[in-house]
C-alpha positions in Angstrom: -55.9 -124.8 -43.6 -53.1 -122.6 -44.8 -54.3 -121.9 -48.2 -54.5 -118.3 -49.6 -58.0 -117.7 -49.5 -57.8 -114.5 -51.1 -58.9 -111.6 -48.8 -60.7 -109.7 -51.3 -62.9 -112.4 -52.9 -65.6 -111.9 -50.0 -66.1 -108.4 -51.0 -66.1 -108.9 -54.9 -67.8 -112.1 -54.9 -70.8 -110.9 -52.4 -72.0 -109.0 -55.5 -72.6 -112.6 -57.4 -75.2 -114.7 -55.7 -73.7 -117.7 -57.0 -70.8 -117.4 -54.7 -72.6 -116.7 -51.6 -72.9 -119.9 -50.1 -71.4 -119.6 -46.6 -70.3 -123.3 -46.4 -67.3 -125.3 -47.3 -68.8 -128.4 -48.6 -71.9 -128.3 -46.6 -73.5 -131.4 -45.3 -76.7 -131.3 -47.3 -75.8 -128.8 -50.4 -78.5 -127.2 -52.1 -78.6 -128.0 -56.0 -77.7 -124.5 -56.8 -74.9 -124.1 -54.3 -71.1 -124.0 -55.0 -70.0 -126.2 -51.9 -66.2 -126.5 -52.9 -64.5 -126.1 -50.0 -62.6 -123.7 -52.1 -64.5 -120.5 -52.5 -64.0 -117.8 -49.9 -67.0 -118.0 -47.8 -69.0 -114.7 -47.2 -71.1 -113.2 -44.5 -74.6 -115.0 -44.5 -76.3 -111.6 -44.3 -75.2 -110.0 -47.5 -77.8 -107.2 -47.3 -76.4 -105.1 -44.6 -73.6 -103.1 -45.6 -72.7 -100.8 -42.4 -70.0 -98.2 -42.9 -66.7 -99.4 -41.9 -65.8 -97.9 -38.5 -62.9 -100.0 -37.5 -59.6 -99.2 -39.2 -55.9 -99.7 -38.8 -54.7 -97.3 -35.9 -58.0 -97.4 -34.1 -58.2 -98.7 -30.6 -59.3 -102.4 -30.4 -62.9 -102.9 -29.6 -63.7 -104.9 -26.3 -63.5 -108.4 -26.1 -67.2 -109.3 -25.5 -67.9 -113.0 -25.8 -70.5 -115.4 -24.8 -68.2 -118.1 -23.4 -64.6 -118.7 -23.2 -64.4 -122.4 -24.8 -60.7 -123.0 -24.2 -57.9 -121.4 -22.4 -57.8 -118.6 -19.8 -60.6 -115.7 -20.5 -58.8 -112.5 -21.9 -60.8 -109.6 -20.1 -58.7 -107.1 -21.8 -55.6 -106.1 -23.9 -52.6 -105.9 -21.4 -50.0 -103.1 -22.2 -46.9 -104.4 -23.8 -48.5 -107.6 -25.0 -49.6 -108.6 -28.7 -53.0 -110.3 -29.4 -54.3 -111.9 -32.5 -58.1 -112.0 -32.7 -58.9 -114.6 -35.3 -62.6 -115.2 -36.4 -63.5 -118.8 -37.6 -66.9 -121.4 -37.8 -67.1 -125.0 -37.7 -68.3 -125.1 -41.2 -65.6 -123.1 -42.6 -63.0 -125.5 -44.2 -60.4 -122.7 -44.9 -60.4 -121.9 -40.9 -60.3 -125.5 -40.1 -57.0 -126.0 -42.2 -55.5 -122.9 -40.8 -55.6 -124.2 -37.4 -52.6 -126.3 -37.1 -50.4 -123.4 -38.3 -52.1 -121.0 -36.0 -51.5 -123.4 -33.2 -47.9 -123.5 -34.4 -47.6 -119.9 -34.0 -48.9 -119.6 -30.8 -46.4 -122.1 -29.5 -43.6 -120.3 -31.0 -44.6 -116.8 -29.8 -46.0 -117.4 -26.3 -42.8 -116.7 -24.6 -42.8 -113.3 -26.5 -46.0 -112.1 -25.1 -48.5 -113.2 -27.9 -51.9 -114.5 -27.2 -53.9 -115.7 -30.1 -57.8 -115.9 -29.6 -59.9 -118.1 -31.9 -63.3 -116.5 -32.0 -66.3 -118.6 -33.2 -68.9 -116.6 -35.3 -71.3 -117.1 -38.0 -72.6 -120.7 -37.0 -75.7 -121.6 -39.1 -77.9 -121.9 -36.1 -77.9 -120.7 -32.6 -80.0 -122.9 -30.4 -79.3 -125.1 -27.2 -77.1 -127.4 -29.1 -74.7 -124.7 -30.6 -72.3 -124.3 -27.8 -72.0 -127.9 -27.1 -71.1 -128.8 -30.8 -68.4 -126.1 -30.6 -67.0 -127.4 -27.5 -67.1 -131.0 -28.8 -65.5 -129.6 -32.1 -62.9 -127.7 -30.2 -62.1 -130.8 -28.0 -61.6 -132.9 -31.1 -59.1 -130.8 -32.5 -56.8 -131.3 -29.8 -53.2 -129.9 -30.2 -54.3 -128.7 -33.8 -56.3 -125.9 -32.0 -53.6 -125.1 -29.4 -54.7 -121.6 -28.4 -57.4 -119.7 -26.7 -60.8 -120.2 -28.1 -64.0 -118.0 -27.5 -67.8 -118.3 -28.5 -69.5 -115.2 -29.8 -72.9 -116.5 -29.3 -76.4 -115.6 -30.5 -75.7 -111.9 -29.6 -73.1 -111.7 -32.2 -71.2 -108.9 -30.5 -67.9 -109.7 -31.7 -69.1 -110.2 -35.2 -70.8 -106.6 -35.1 -68.0 -104.8 -33.1 -65.0 -106.4 -35.0 -65.9 -108.0 -38.3 -68.8 -105.8 -39.5 -67.1 -102.7 -38.1 -64.0 -103.3 -40.3 -66.1 -104.6 -43.4 -64.8 -108.0 -43.1 -66.9 -110.3 -45.0 -65.1 -113.4 -45.1 -63.5 -115.9 -42.7 -60.9 -116.8 -41.6 -60.1 -113.2 -40.8 -57.5 -111.8 -38.4 -56.8 -108.6 -36.5 -53.3 -108.0 -34.8 -53.6 -105.9 -31.9 -50.3 -104.1 -30.9 -48.6 -103.5 -27.4 -50.7 -100.2 -27.3 -53.8 -102.0 -27.7 -54.5 -100.6 -31.1 -55.2 -102.2 -34.3 -52.2 -103.0 -36.5 -53.3 -105.2 -39.3 -56.6 -106.5 -40.4 -57.0 -109.4 -43.2 -56.7 -113.0 -43.8 -54.2 -115.0 -41.8 -53.0 -116.8 -44.7 -51.4 -114.2 -46.6 -47.6 -113.4 -46.2 -48.3 -109.8 -44.8 -50.0 -111.5 -41.7 -47.0 -113.2 -40.5 -44.6 -110.4 -41.6 -46.5 -107.8 -39.8 -46.9 -109.8 -36.7 -43.2 -110.5 -36.5 -42.6 -106.6 -36.6 -45.4 -105.9 -34.2 -43.8 -108.5 -31.7 -40.5 -107.0 -32.0 -41.4 -103.5 -31.9 -40.3 -102.5 -35.3 -43.9 -101.9 -36.8 -44.0 -98.0 -36.5 -46.7 -95.7 -36.6 -45.6 -94.8 -40.0 -45.7 -98.3 -41.1 -49.3 -98.4 -39.9 -50.5 -95.2 -41.5 -48.9 -96.6 -44.9 -51.0 -100.1 -44.3 -54.1 -98.2 -43.5 -53.6 -95.9 -46.8 -53.0 -99.2 -48.7 -56.0 -100.8 -47.3 -58.1 -98.0 -48.0 -56.9 -97.8 -51.7 -57.5 -101.4 -52.0 -61.0 -101.6 -50.7 -61.6 -98.5 -53.0 -60.4 -100.7 -56.0 -62.2 -103.8 -54.9 -65.4 -101.6 -54.9 -64.6 -100.5 -58.5 -64.0 -104.2 -59.5 -67.2 -105.3 -57.7 -69.2 -102.7 -59.6 -67.6 -103.8 -62.9 -68.7 -107.4 -62.1 -72.2 -106.4 -61.3 -72.6 -104.6 -64.4 -70.9 -107.4 -66.5 -68.0 -105.4 -67.5 -65.8 -108.1 -67.1 -62.9 -107.1 -69.2 -62.7 -103.8 -67.0 -62.7 -105.8 -64.1 -59.8 -108.0 -65.3 -58.0 -104.8 -66.4 -58.3 -103.4 -62.9 -57.1 -106.7 -61.5 -54.1 -106.8 -63.6 -53.2 -103.2 -62.6 -53.6 -103.9 -58.8 -51.5 -107.2 -59.2 -48.6 -105.2 -60.9 -48.6 -102.7 -58.2 -49.1 -105.3 -55.3 -47.7 -108.7 -56.3 -48.9 -110.3 -52.9 -52.4 -109.8 -54.4 -51.8 -111.5 -57.7 -52.8 -115.1 -56.5 -55.8 -113.4 -55.2 -56.9 -111.9 -58.3 -55.9 -114.8 -60.4 -58.4 -117.2 -58.4 -61.1 -114.4 -58.6 -60.6 -114.2 -62.2 -60.8 -117.9 -62.9 -64.3 -117.9 -60.9 -65.7 -115.0 -62.7 -64.7 -116.4 -66.0 -66.1 -119.8 -65.5 -69.4 -119.0 -63.4 -70.6 -115.6 -64.3 -68.9 -114.7 -67.7 -69.6 -118.6 -68.4 -66.8 -119.1 -70.8 -65.7 -122.5 -69.8 -62.9 -122.8 -72.2 -61.2 -119.6 -71.3 -61.6 -120.5 -67.6 -59.8 -123.5 -67.9 -57.0 -122.3 -70.2 -56.7 -119.4 -67.4 -56.6 -121.9 -64.6 -53.8 -123.8 -66.4 -51.7 -120.7 -66.8 -52.5 -119.5 -63.1 -51.7 -123.0 -61.4 -48.2 -122.5 -63.3 -47.5 -118.9 -62.3 -49.4 -118.5 -59.0 -50.3 -121.8 -57.3 -47.5 -124.3 -58.2 -46.9 -124.9 -54.4 -50.3 -123.8 -53.0 -52.0 -127.2 -52.5 -55.4 -125.3 -51.3 -55.4 -123.1 -54.3 -55.0 -126.0 -56.6 -57.7 -128.0 -54.7 -60.0 -125.0 -55.1 -59.7 -125.0 -58.8 -60.1 -128.8 -59.1 -63.1 -128.9 -57.0 -64.7 -125.9 -58.6 -64.4 -127.5 -62.0 -65.9 -130.8 -60.4 -68.6 -129.7 -58.6 -69.9 -126.3 -60.0 -73.5 -126.8 -61.1 -74.5 -125.9 -64.6 -71.5 -126.4 -66.3 -71.8 -127.8 -70.2 -68.3 -129.1 -70.2 -66.1 -130.1 -67.2 -62.3 -130.2 -67.9 -61.8 -133.5 -65.9 -58.2 -134.0 -67.2 -57.3 -130.5 -65.4 -59.4 -131.3 -62.4 -57.4 -134.6 -62.0 -54.0 -133.0 -62.8 -54.6 -130.3 -60.2 -55.9 -132.8 -57.6 -52.9 -135.0 -57.9 -50.4 -132.0 -57.6 -52.4 -130.8 -54.5 -52.4 -134.4 -52.9 -48.5 -134.6 -53.7 -48.0 -131.2 -51.9 -49.7 -132.5 -48.8 -48.0 -135.7 -48.7 -51.1 -137.7 -49.5 -52.5 -136.8 -45.8 -55.1 -134.1 -46.2 -58.5 -135.8 -46.2 -60.4 -133.2 -48.0 -57.8 -132.9 -51.0 -58.1 -136.8 -51.2 -61.9 -136.3 -51.3 -61.2 -134.1 -54.3 -58.9 -136.5 -56.0 -61.4 -139.5 -55.5 -64.0 -137.2 -57.1 -61.8 -136.6 -60.1 -61.1 -140.1 -60.5 -64.9 -140.9 -60.2 -65.7 -138.3 -62.8 -63.1 -140.0 -65.2 -64.7 -143.2 -64.7 -62.2 -144.8 -62.5 -64.5 -145.9 -59.7 -62.2 -148.3 -58.1 -59.6 -145.8 -57.6 -62.2 -143.2 -56.3 -63.4 -145.8 -53.7 -60.0 -146.5 -52.7 -59.0 -142.9 -52.3 -62.5 -142.0 -50.7 -61.9 -144.7 -47.9 -58.5 -143.3 -47.1 -60.1 -139.7 -46.9 -62.6 -141.4 -44.4 -60.1 -142.9 -42.4 -57.9 -139.6 -42.1 -60.9 -137.7 -41.0 -62.0 -140.0 -38.4 -60.9 -137.4 -35.5 -62.6 -134.6 -37.5 -65.9 -133.4 -36.8 -69.1 -135.7 -37.5 -70.7 -133.4 -40.3 -67.3 -133.7 -42.4 -67.1 -137.5 -41.4 -70.7 -138.1 -42.7 -70.0 -135.8 -46.0 -67.2 -138.0 -46.8 -68.8 -141.3 -46.1 -71.8 -140.0 -48.2 -69.5 -139.7 -51.2 -68.0 -143.0 -50.4 -71.4 -144.7 -50.5 -72.2 -143.0 -53.9 -69.1 -144.5 -55.5 -69.9 -147.7 -54.1 -73.3 -147.7 -55.5 -72.3 -146.5 -58.8 -69.6 -149.6 -58.9 -72.3 -151.9 -57.8 -74.5 -151.0 -60.8 -71.9 -152.6 -63.2 
């Protein structure tokens, strides 16, 4: 799922309860949830806001996991080798979509001394079935998850010592550990900076000065994100948007992230639907023309966000068609969105055709996803039978 999932969204949107659903199209969404696989998931426990104690330049914490699910156990960070510690969950659509690309990176960089560790955290429940379910999920991914996999478990030690310590509120999140065993980078593995910095760390060209600059930049971005969050909490939306524009100008890499946030805030918090749709059209052209996941995010948000007075089904369909084209008509979740757009436009036959394709493409996916897709197919068929 190589979608830009907008690394600042978690910190910002945690301020707005409407965004705080930790699932990506959950199996049994609550009426007031926003299940679009498309909004950055946030930490389930939003009440805890511990101080950030893990930053770039610090020694990497220990790898203390419950179980090594796939690959050889990594007992420590060997000097001279590079590690990526990535965090994911079985319910997290963005995490699942990123797995093939992460696997490709592991294959490409294995001979250069890079080990990628996908650490499972934040499962909805921890009981006797949790670990077997995760093992089955990993086995089902096959070569799409061709790297070392670990299970944090109910103790949540990795969550506490890595994610929470670093103030990371959304997944997927990744930490690059350099050849000296220190943190070189923290953030979303879908942003361009991740691969750029990982390449420099591997080649030994990411210097201490580079790390210091990145640390300073991250600190400034965190402070700005808190400023934006405060403005949103106080419903000073124009102030928040102005700050986003300033930051986008100074750091173009963040422009797409802020564009997505602005769309979501305008639609769901400011509740200016027409302005949100107009902005979405502009952002799709300027920032997301080749980003299938972002287009999918916007489309599904329009289609599925509860409480909207007017849904721009034409825009949702247009963006879903583009996302489907970009992925070669092979992504079941995007096809699922496209089917929904056709259904809402009244084309039930086309919705059924597409949803059947989505179900078929997801045959090797986890049971929860298959159930969700089949459930929507049944919904469309039932609606067609009412003619």
